[in-house]
ROPAVEX-664805 format. One line per 3 residues: for each residue x, y, z of N, C-alpha, C. Coordinates in nm, 4 decimals. Example, Ala and Ser with C-alpha at 12.3 -4.5 7.8 and 13.67 -1.06 7.14 Angstrom:
<pts>
1.3190:-0.5690:0.7800:1.2300:-0.4500:0.7800:1.3200:-0.3300:0.7800 | 1.2850:-0.2250:0.7080:1.3670:-0.1060:0.7140:1.2900:0.0030:0.7870
</pts>
This chain:
<pts>
0.0850:-0.1191:0.0239:0.0149:-0.0113:0.0024:0.0879:0.1379:-0.0251 | 0.0519:0.2174:-0.0921:0.1166:0.3430:-0.0906:0.0327:0.4580:-0.1053 | 0.0641:0.5748:-0.0374:-0.0052:0.7019:-0.0405:0.0474:0.7805:-0.1553
-0.0504:0.8184:-0.2359:-0.0143:0.9084:-0.3571:-0.0968:1.0014:-0.3648 | -0.0935:1.1351:-0.4112:-0.1734:1.2403:-0.4482:-0.1266:1.2854:-0.5710 | -0.2489:1.2822:-0.6298:-0.2584:1.3381:-0.7978:-0.3682:1.4516:-0.8391
-0.3487:1.5082:-0.9485:-0.4479:1.5765:-1.0057:-0.5569:1.5463:-1.1045 | -0.6369:1.5973:-1.0986:-0.7342:1.5781:-1.2252:-0.6905:1.6579:-1.3316 | -0.6944:1.5876:-1.4519:-0.6441:1.6774:-1.5634:-0.7433:1.5876:-1.6892
-0.8204:1.6888:-1.7512:-0.9063:1.6111:-1.8525:-0.9936:1.4909:-1.7996 | -1.0342:1.5080:-1.6855:-1.1110:1.3920:-1.6211:-1.0421:1.2732:-1.5827 | -0.9268:1.2849:-1.5738:-0.8325:1.1694:-1.5382:-0.7387:1.2217:-1.4522
-0.7260:1.1131:-1.3460:-0.6114:1.1621:-1.2390:-0.4730:1.1261:-1.2591 | -0.3872:1.2334:-1.2667:-0.2701:1.2205:-1.3057:-0.1521:1.2261:-1.1524 | -0.0971:1.1112:-1.1655:0.0054:1.1136:-1.0250:0.1494:1.1185:-1.0540
0.2287:1.2138:-1.0185:0.3529:1.2668:-1.0698:0.4588:1.1731:-1.0010 | 0.5655:1.1410:-1.0709:0.6527:1.0482:-1.0467:0.6333:0.9056:-1.1062 | 0.6892:0.7850:-1.0520:0.6412:0.7278:-1.1388:0.4943:0.6464:-1.1068
0.4319:0.6023:-1.2186:0.3000:0.5576:-1.2495:0.2513:0.4445:-1.1511 | 0.1607:0.4405:-1.1393:0.0953:0.2957:-1.0811:0.0885:0.1927:-1.2173 | 0.0772:0.0636:-1.1506:0.0862:-0.0427:-1.2565:-0.0523:-0.0378:-1.3347
-0.0591:-0.1002:-1.4314:-0.1810:-0.0959:-1.5146:-0.2265:-0.2040:-1.4628 | -0.3786:-0.1663:-1.4477:-0.5095:-0.2391:-1.3592:-0.4920:-0.2097:-1.2219 | -0.3917:-0.1222:-1.1542:-0.4095:-0.1256:-1.0006:-0.5317:-0.0570:-0.9592
-0.5816:-0.1305:-0.8706:-0.7248:-0.0838:-0.8004:-0.6664:0.0234:-0.6881 | -0.7477:0.1214:-0.6866:-0.7028:0.2383:-0.6232:-0.8322:0.3016:-0.5638 | -0.8234:0.3563:-0.4308:-0.9322:0.4387:-0.3594:-0.9093:0.5922:-0.3690
-1.0191:0.6412:-0.4028:-1.0109:0.8041:-0.4195:-1.1016:0.8768:-0.3354 | -0.9973:0.9845:-0.2341:-1.1089:1.0476:-0.1430:-1.1021:1.1909:-0.2170 | -1.2184:1.2160:-0.2035:-1.2268:1.3550:-0.2939:-1.3161:1.4285:-0.1924
-1.2465:1.5492:-0.1364:-1.3607:1.6352:-0.0268:-1.4657:1.7260:-0.1378 | -1.5745:1.7480:-0.0808:-1.6486:1.8210:-0.1645:-1.6306:1.9804:-0.1218 | -1.6351:2.0717:-0.1677:-1.6197:2.2219:-0.1324:-1.6627:2.2703:-0.0285
-1.7735:2.2147:0.0415:-1.8360:2.2674:0.1767:-1.7938:2.1477:0.2686 | -1.7365:2.0215:0.2371:-1.7276:1.9302:0.3299:-1.5834:1.9268:0.4169 | -1.5991:1.9255:0.5477:-1.4717:1.9161:0.6352:-1.5178:1.8046:0.7124
-1.4070:1.7888:0.8111:-1.4109:1.6863:0.9195:-1.3130:1.7299:1.0159 | -1.3465:1.6665:1.1529:-1.2718:1.6909:1.2495:-1.2334:1.5605:1.3322 | -1.1303:1.5614:1.3768:-1.0789:1.4576:1.4350:-1.0157:1.4952:1.6002
-1.0596:1.4007:1.6973:-1.0316:1.4227:1.8163:-0.8889:1.4054:1.8419 | -0.8224:1.4684:1.9322:-0.6694:1.4535:1.9586:-0.6043:1.3122:1.9290 | -0.6804:1.1849:2.0075:-0.6374:1.0556:1.9722:-0.6432:1.0115:1.8319
-0.7324:1.0287:1.7572:-0.7677:0.9734:1.6337:-0.6845:1.0644:1.5341 | -0.6572:1.1849:1.5571:-0.5500:1.2545:1.4879:-0.4136:1.2067:1.4830 | -0.3587:1.1746:1.6123:-0.2244:1.1275:1.6417:-0.2300:0.9822:1.5621
-0.3275:0.9081:1.5788:-0.3085:0.7789:1.5407:-0.3083:0.8128:1.3808 | -0.3786:0.8869:1.3068:-0.3899:0.9010:1.1649:-0.2376:0.9574:1.1190 | -0.1646:1.0458:1.2111:-0.0305:1.0747:1.1424:0.0574:0.9672:1.1827
0.0242:0.8715:1.2805:0.1462:0.7608:1.2977:0.1152:0.6758:1.1803 | 0.0011:0.6512:1.1145:-0.0177:0.5604:1.0091:0.0437:0.6150:0.8922 | 0.0238:0.7549:0.8572:0.0851:0.8331:0.7641:0.2291:0.8262:0.7331
0.3036:0.8404:0.8592:0.4388:0.8288:0.8624:0.4967:0.6812:0.8506 | 0.4111:0.5812:0.9019:0.4401:0.4408:0.8550:0.4473:0.4115:0.7082 | 0.3408:0.4576:0.6366:0.3523:0.4560:0.5180:0.4677:0.5122:0.4092
0.4703:0.6636:0.4657:0.5925:0.7061:0.4054:0.7482:0.6528:0.4218 | 0.7472:0.5632:0.5242:0.8629:0.4977:0.5607:0.8387:0.3683:0.4789 | 0.7341:0.3303:0.4120:0.7115:0.2104:0.3437:0.7178:0.0891:0.4552
0.6714:0.1268:0.5799:0.6343:0.0262:0.6873:0.5266:-0.0016:0.6831 | 0.4921:-0.1032:0.5733:0.3403:-0.1360:0.5385:0.3558:-0.3123:0.5199 | 0.2261:-0.3608:0.5328:0.2202:-0.5144:0.5117:0.1328:-0.4977:0.3594
0.1654:-0.6250:0.3297:0.0945:-0.6878:0.2053:-0.0672:-0.6775:0.2034 | -0.1292:-0.6996:0.1109:-0.2670:-0.6899:0.1502:-0.3187:-0.8349:0.1763 | -0.2323:-0.9312:0.1370:-0.2626:-1.0672:0.1769:-0.2628:-1.0929:0.3340
-0.1485:-1.0102:0.3889:-0.1192:-1.0023:0.5249:-0.2228:-0.9731:0.6016 | -0.2664:-0.8515:0.5491:-0.3770:-0.7672:0.6076:-0.5191:-0.8779:0.5989 | -0.5387:-0.9237:0.5173:-0.6696:-1.0100:0.5073:-0.6676:-1.1108:0.5812
-0.5179:-1.1773:0.6393:-0.5055:-1.2797:0.7149:-0.5316:-1.2268:0.8643 | -0.4940:-1.1095:0.8926:-0.4997:-1.0481:1.0165:-0.6360:-1.0344:1.0537 | -0.7140:-0.9719:0.9349:-0.8424:-0.9304:0.9493:-0.9509:-1.0465:0.9959
-0.9058:-1.1620:0.8971:-0.9750:-1.3277:0.9437:-0.9619:-1.3605:1.0832 | -0.8554:-1.3373:1.1349:-0.8076:-1.3969:1.2507:-0.9421:-1.2967:1.3790 | -0.9570:-1.1695:1.3274:-1.0568:-1.1076:1.4520:-0.9507:-1.0723:1.5258
</pts>
């Protein structure tokens, strides 16, 4: 899993740098102009910690994630 930021150009999302592999499944979060959200201090700290992990490439494979989720 990696976190990337792109820009919509002519209806398509362009991601700078190395591209995503053909057929890659992606999730897109797109805020509405008027939409905001607020996190409590604990949730914000957890989110920032996960972002730092992703930036360090300290992640697990999707197969490993699914195995962990099935364990409960």
